[in-house]
Backbone as a printed PyTorch tensor [residue, N CA C, xyz], in Angstrom:
tensor([[[ 77.8640,  56.3790, 128.8970],
         [ 77.4530,  57.6910, 128.4750],
         [ 76.0970,  57.5890, 127.8100]],

        [[ 75.2450,  58.5200, 128.1050],
         [ 73.9190,  58.5280, 127.5000],
         [ 73.8920,  59.4700, 126.3120]],

        [[ 73.1180,  59.0730, 125.3030],
         [ 72.9620,  59.8790, 124.0980],
         [ 71.4930,  59.8940, 123.7120]],

        [[ 71.0160,  61.0490, 123.3050],
         [ 69.6490,  61.1670, 122.8150],
         [ 69.6530,  61.1380, 121.3060]],

        [[ 68.7480,  60.3440, 120.7330],
         [ 68.5930,  60.3070, 119.2780],
         [ 67.1090,  60.3860, 118.9460]],

        [[ 66.8030,  60.8820, 117.7770],
         [ 65.4260,  60.9440, 117.3020],
         [ 65.1910,  59.8190, 116.3100]],

        [[ 64.1210,  59.0760, 116.5310],
         [ 63.7490,  57.9840, 115.6330],
         [ 62.2580,  58.0910, 115.3730]],

        [[ 61.8380,  57.6360, 114.1920],
         [ 60.3990,  57.6780, 113.9230],
         [ 59.7080,  56.4810, 114.5880]],

        [[ 58.4200,  56.5180, 114.6040],
         [ 57.6330,  55.4830, 115.3040],
         [ 57.8770,  54.0850, 114.7440]],

        [[ 58.0120,  53.9900, 113.4270],
         [ 58.2360,  52.6830, 112.8200],
         [ 59.5740,  52.0920, 113.2870]],

        [[ 60.6050,  52.9100, 113.3570],
         [ 61.9020,  52.4350, 113.8280],
         [ 61.8240,  51.9560, 115.2710]],

        [[ 61.1170,  52.6970, 116.0920],
         [ 60.9540,  52.3140, 117.5020],
         [ 60.2120,  50.9930, 117.6090]],

        [[ 59.1370,  50.8310, 116.8450],
         [ 58.3720,  49.5750, 116.8780],
         [ 59.2380,  48.3950, 116.4540]],

        [[ 59.9860,  48.5600, 115.3730],
         [ 60.8460,  47.4800, 114.8960],
         [ 61.9560,  47.1720, 115.8880]],

        [[ 62.5060,  48.2090, 116.4740],
         [ 63.5540,  48.0250, 117.4800],
         [ 63.0030,  47.2880, 118.6950]],

        [[ 61.8160,  47.6760, 119.1550],
         [ 61.1900,  46.9960, 120.2930],
         [ 60.8550,  45.5450, 119.9680]],

        [[ 60.3900,  45.2890, 118.7430],
         [ 60.0750,  43.9270, 118.3230],
         [ 61.3400,  43.0720, 118.3430]],

        [[ 62.4200,  43.6130, 117.7930],
         [ 63.6900,  42.8970, 117.7690],
         [ 64.1980,  42.6280, 119.1840]],

        [[ 64.1370,  43.6210, 120.0310],
         [ 64.5960,  43.4620, 121.4200],
         [ 63.7600,  42.4070, 122.1470]],

        [[ 62.4670,  42.4590, 121.9490],
         [ 61.5760,  41.4890, 122.6040],
         [ 61.8770,  40.0760, 122.1090]],

        [[ 62.0650,  39.9060, 120.7970],
         [ 62.3480,  38.5820, 120.2260],
         [ 63.6780,  38.0080, 120.7240]],

        [[ 64.6130,  38.8900, 121.0310],
         [ 65.9230,  38.4510, 121.5040],
         [ 66.0400,  38.4810, 123.0240]],

        [[ 64.9260,  38.8590, 123.6740],
         [ 64.8950,  38.9580, 125.1310],
         [ 66.0180,  39.8620, 125.6470]],

        [[ 66.1180,  41.0330, 125.0100],
         [ 67.1490,  42.0100, 125.3480],
         [ 66.4980,  43.3770, 125.5220]],

        [[ 67.2610,  44.2930, 126.0560],
         [ 66.7650,  45.6600, 126.1820],
         [ 66.9470,  46.3970, 124.8540]],

        [[ 66.1660,  47.4400, 124.6790],
         [ 66.2900,  48.2830, 123.4950],
         [ 67.7090,  48.8690, 123.4290]],

        [[ 68.2100,  49.3380, 124.5620],
         [ 69.5460,  49.9400, 124.6010],
         [ 70.6150,  48.9530, 124.1600]],

        [[ 70.4870,  47.7000, 124.5540],
         [ 71.4590,  46.6790, 124.1810],
         [ 71.4560,  46.4610, 122.6710]],

        [[ 70.2850,  46.4210, 122.0790],
         [ 70.1740,  46.2400, 120.6310],
         [ 70.7920,  47.4330, 119.9100]],

        [[ 70.5280,  48.6370, 120.3890],
         [ 71.0790,  49.8410, 119.7630],
         [ 72.6010,  49.8460, 119.8780]],

        [[ 73.1290,  49.5020, 121.0470],
         [ 74.5880,  49.4550, 121.2160],
         [ 75.2300,  48.4950, 120.2200]],

        [[ 74.6360,  47.3030, 120.0820],
         [ 75.1820,  46.3220, 119.1400],
         [ 75.0850,  46.8240, 117.7000]],

        [[ 73.9910,  47.4910, 117.3740],
         [ 73.8230,  48.0290, 116.0210],
         [ 74.8700,  49.0990, 115.7250]],

        [[ 75.1310,  49.9660, 116.6840],
         [ 76.1380,  51.0090, 116.5030],
         [ 77.5240,  50.3820, 116.3830]],

        [[ 77.8230,  49.4080, 117.2130],
         [ 79.1180,  48.7280, 117.1460],
         [ 79.3100,  48.0610, 115.7890]],

        [[ 78.2780,  47.3850, 115.3130],
         [ 78.3400,  46.7240, 114.0100],
         [ 78.5760,  47.7450, 112.9030]],

        [[ 77.8620,  48.8510, 112.9300],
         [ 78.0120,  49.8980, 111.9270],
         [ 79.4390,  50.4510, 111.9340]],

        [[ 79.9520,  50.7590, 113.1020],
         [ 81.3020,  51.3190, 113.2060],
         [ 82.3550,  50.3290, 112.7100]],

        [[ 82.1910,  49.0620, 113.0210],
         [ 83.1350,  48.0480, 112.5680],
         [ 83.1070,  47.9290, 111.0480]],

        [[ 81.9200,  47.9390, 110.4540],
         [ 81.8240,  47.8470, 108.9930],
         [ 82.4540,  49.0560, 108.3280]],

        [[ 82.2540,  50.2310, 108.8890],
         [ 82.8550,  51.4360, 108.3160],
         [ 84.3690,  51.3780, 108.3790]],

        [[ 84.9060,  50.9150, 109.4810],
         [ 86.3560,  50.7970, 109.6450],
         [ 86.9100,  49.7490, 108.6950]],

        [[ 86.2320,  48.6250, 108.5810],
         [ 86.6760,  47.5430, 107.7010],
         [ 86.6630,  48.0090, 106.2560]],

        [[ 85.6070,  48.7140, 105.8230],
         [ 85.5220,  49.2100, 104.4550],
         [ 86.6550,  50.1880, 104.1670]],

        [[ 86.9610,  51.0530, 105.1120],
         [ 88.0300,  52.0290, 104.9150],
         [ 89.3770,  51.3170, 104.7960]],

        [[ 89.5810,  50.3020, 105.6070],
         [ 90.8380,  49.5460, 105.5410],
         [ 90.9670,  48.8150, 104.2040]],

        [[ 89.8750,  48.2260, 103.7420],
         [ 89.9170,  47.5260, 102.4570],
         [ 90.2650,  48.4930, 101.3400]],

        [[ 89.6870,  49.6750, 101.3650],
         [ 89.9670,  50.6720, 100.3420],
         [ 91.4180,  51.1150, 100.3970]],

        [[ 91.9410,  51.2900, 101.5830],
         [ 93.2970,  51.8030, 101.7240],
         [ 94.3490,  50.7680, 101.3750]],

        [[ 94.1520,  49.5350, 101.7900],
         [ 95.1830,  48.5220, 101.6230],
         [ 94.9340,  47.5680, 100.4660]],

        [[ 93.8240,  47.6890,  99.8140],
         [ 93.5260,  46.7550,  98.7370],
         [ 93.5910,  47.3510,  97.3520]],

        [[ 94.0480,  48.5860,  97.2360],
         [ 94.0470,  49.2400,  95.9390],
         [ 94.9380,  48.5400,  94.9220]],

        [[ 96.1130,  48.1160,  95.3310],
         [ 97.0280,  47.5060,  94.3940],
         [ 96.5160,  46.1480,  93.9240]],

        [[ 95.7700,  45.4700,  94.7570],
         [ 95.2730,  44.1440,  94.4080],
         [ 94.3700,  44.1160,  93.1920]],

        [[ 93.8180,  45.2550,  92.8270],
         [ 92.9290,  45.3140,  91.6640],
         [ 93.7020,  45.4600,  90.3520]],

        [[ 94.9830,  45.7270,  90.4410],
         [ 95.7890,  45.9130,  89.2340],
         [ 96.1880,  44.5510,  88.6610]],

        [[ 96.4080,  44.5420,  87.3700],
         [ 96.7500,  43.2950,  86.6830],
         [ 98.2570,  43.1080,  86.5220]],

        [[ 99.0430,  44.1000,  86.9130],
         [100.4790,  44.0380,  86.7390],
         [101.1500,  43.6720,  88.0660]],

        [[102.2800,  42.9940,  87.9710],
         [103.0500,  42.6360,  89.1560],
         [103.6380,  43.9050,  89.7760]],

        [[103.5580,  44.0370,  91.0800],
         [104.0160,  45.2410,  91.7660],
         [105.4970,  45.5000,  91.5970]],

        [[106.3100,  44.4600,  91.6590],
         [107.7520,  44.6230,  91.5110],
         [108.1010,  45.0400,  90.0830]],

        [[107.4470,  44.4330,  89.1220],
         [107.6930,  44.7940,  87.7190],
         [107.3040,  46.2520,  87.4740]],

        [[106.2080,  46.6720,  88.0350],
         [105.7710,  48.0650,  87.8970],
         [106.7960,  49.0090,  88.5140]],

        [[107.2810,  48.6660,  89.6940],
         [108.2780,  49.4970,  90.3840],
         [109.5480,  49.6140,  89.5450]],

        [[110.0250,  48.5050,  89.0270],
         [111.2360,  48.5230,  88.2060],
         [111.0410,  49.3490,  86.9380]],

        [[109.8620,  49.2520,  86.3400],
         [109.5590,  50.0350,  85.1400],
         [109.5740,  51.5260,  85.4620]],

        [[108.9410,  51.8990,  86.5460],
         [108.8710,  53.3070,  86.9350],
         [110.2660,  53.8490,  87.2560]],

        [[111.0760,  53.0740,  87.9420],
         [112.4300,  53.5270,  88.2830],
         [113.3190,  53.5800,  87.0330]],

        [[113.0310,  52.7320,  86.0780],
         [113.8010,  52.7310,  84.8330],
         [113.5750,  54.0060,  84.0200]],

        [[112.4500,  54.6730,  84.2680],
         [112.1480,  55.9010,  83.5320],
         [112.8930,  57.1060,  84.0950]],

        [[113.5110,  56.9680,  85.2510],
         [114.2450,  58.0870,  85.8490],
         [115.4730,  58.2930,  85.0700]]])
């Protein structure tokens, strides 16, 4: 699928320099950059969702028992 994006001249120059240095096409570099960005966003969201309890200083089972004891 093709997509049009607007970039300033400096971004285009840097992108072309990077593509030339890696002997790749501009499109290939952009695809990899987008893939990398999407993976980092997904990884960050997963860390936030599943790592919240890890920041606590209390044992999870002890906390659960304490909370249930208050019922």
